[in-house]
C-alpha positions as CSV (number, residue, x, y, z in Angstrom):
1,M,-28.6,5.2,18.1
2,L,-28.0,7.9,20.7
3,R,-26.0,10.9,19.6
4,H,-25.4,12.1,23.2
5,E,-26.0,10.8,26.7
6,F,-29.4,11.2,28.3
7,Q,-29.6,14.0,30.8
8,P,-32.8,13.7,33.0
9,G,-32.1,17.0,34.7
10,R,-32.5,18.9,31.5
11,L,-35.7,16.9,30.7
12,V,-37.2,18.0,34.0
13,A,-36.3,21.6,33.5
14,G,-37.7,21.5,30.0
15,I,-41.0,20.0,31.2
16,F,-41.5,22.7,33.8
17,L,-40.5,25.6,31.5
18,T,-42.9,24.2,28.8
19,A,-45.7,24.0,31.4
20,T,-45.0,27.7,32.3
21,A,-45.2,28.6,28.6
22,V,-48.4,26.6,28.1
23,A,-50.0,28.3,31.2
24,Y,-49.3,31.8,29.8
25,A,-50.2,30.8,26.2
26,G,-53.6,29.6,27.5
27,D,-54.0,32.9,29.3
28,A,-53.0,34.9,26.2
29,G,-55.5,32.8,24.1
30,G,-58.3,33.5,26.5
31,L,-58.8,29.8,27.5
32,W,-58.1,30.5,31.2
33,K,-56.8,33.1,33.5
34,T,-53.2,32.8,34.8
35,P,-52.0,35.1,37.6
36,W,-48.9,37.0,36.9
37,F,-47.0,35.3,39.7
38,A,-47.7,31.7,38.5
39,A,-44.4,31.6,36.7
40,I,-42.3,32.1,39.9
41,P,-43.2,28.7,41.6
42,L,-43.2,26.9,38.3
43,V,-39.8,28.1,37.2
44,I,-38.1,28.0,40.6
45,G,-39.7,24.7,41.5
46,G,-38.8,23.2,38.1
47,L,-35.2,24.4,38.2
48,S,-34.8,23.1,41.8
49,L,-36.2,19.7,40.8
50,A,-34.0,19.7,37.7
51,A,-30.9,20.4,39.8
52,A,-31.8,17.6,42.3
53,T,-32.3,15.2,39.4
54,A,-29.0,16.2,37.8
55,L,-27.2,15.8,41.1
56,L,-28.8,12.3,41.6
57,T,-27.9,11.3,38.1
58,R,-24.3,12.4,38.5
59,T,-23.8,10.6,41.7
60,H,-25.4,7.5,40.2
61,R,-23.1,7.6,37.1
62,T,-19.8,8.3,38.7
63,R,-17.8,5.5,40.1
64,P,-16.3,5.7,43.6
65,P,-12.5,6.2,43.7
66,K,-10.3,3.2,44.4
67,T,-9.5,3.2,48.1
68,N,-6.7,0.6,48.1
69,P,-4.6,0.7,44.9
70,A,-2.2,-2.2,44.3
71,P,1.4,-1.3,45.3
72,Q,4.0,-1.0,42.5
73,N,6.8,-3.5,42.0
74,H,5.2,-6.0,44.3
75,E,5.9,-9.6,43.7
76,P,2.9,-11.9,43.9
77,Q,2.9,-14.3,46.9
78,P,2.4,-18.0,46.4
79,P,-1.0,-19.3,47.4
80,Q,-1.3,-20.3,51.0
81,R,-2.1,-23.9,52.1
82,G,-5.7,-24.2,53.0
83,A,-6.8,-21.2,51.0
84,G,-9.7,-21.7,48.7
85,N,-12.8,-23.7,49.0
86,C,-13.1,-27.3,50.2
87,A,-13.3,-28.8,46.7
88,T,-10.1,-27.1,45.6
89,N,-8.2,-28.4,48.7
90,H,-9.6,-31.9,48.3
91,N,-8.6,-32.0,44.6
92,A,-5.1,-30.7,45.4
93,A,-4.6,-33.4,48.1
94,A,-5.9,-36.1,45.8
95,H,-3.6,-34.9,43.0
96,S,-0.5,-34.9,45.3
97,R,-1.3,-38.5,46.3
98,E,-1.4,-39.6,42.7
99,Q,2.0,-38.3,41.9
100,K,3.8,-39.9,44.8
101,P,5.5,-43.2,43.8
102,P,4.3,-46.2,45.7
103,P,6.6,-47.2,48.7
């Protein structure tokens, strides 16, 4: 059971910041050499991708506003003749014939 909603933008930011930390931890441990400026593209690129992901997620989750709200105190109009599909019109015509008394 989820305790909060999933936020993919934060996931992307966390992955890139963790990658930056791993790069400098490897350099500190002597496993490889990481230049001092490597954090700049990793952090800025990761935060930019996180922002784009968060924006995309937000636009996907929000619903568009209603463009034509129903007017208040409006009486419903009776159905128009011929409205609906062919089967509905046919059944209505057959039903009206059944209820007429024979001449």
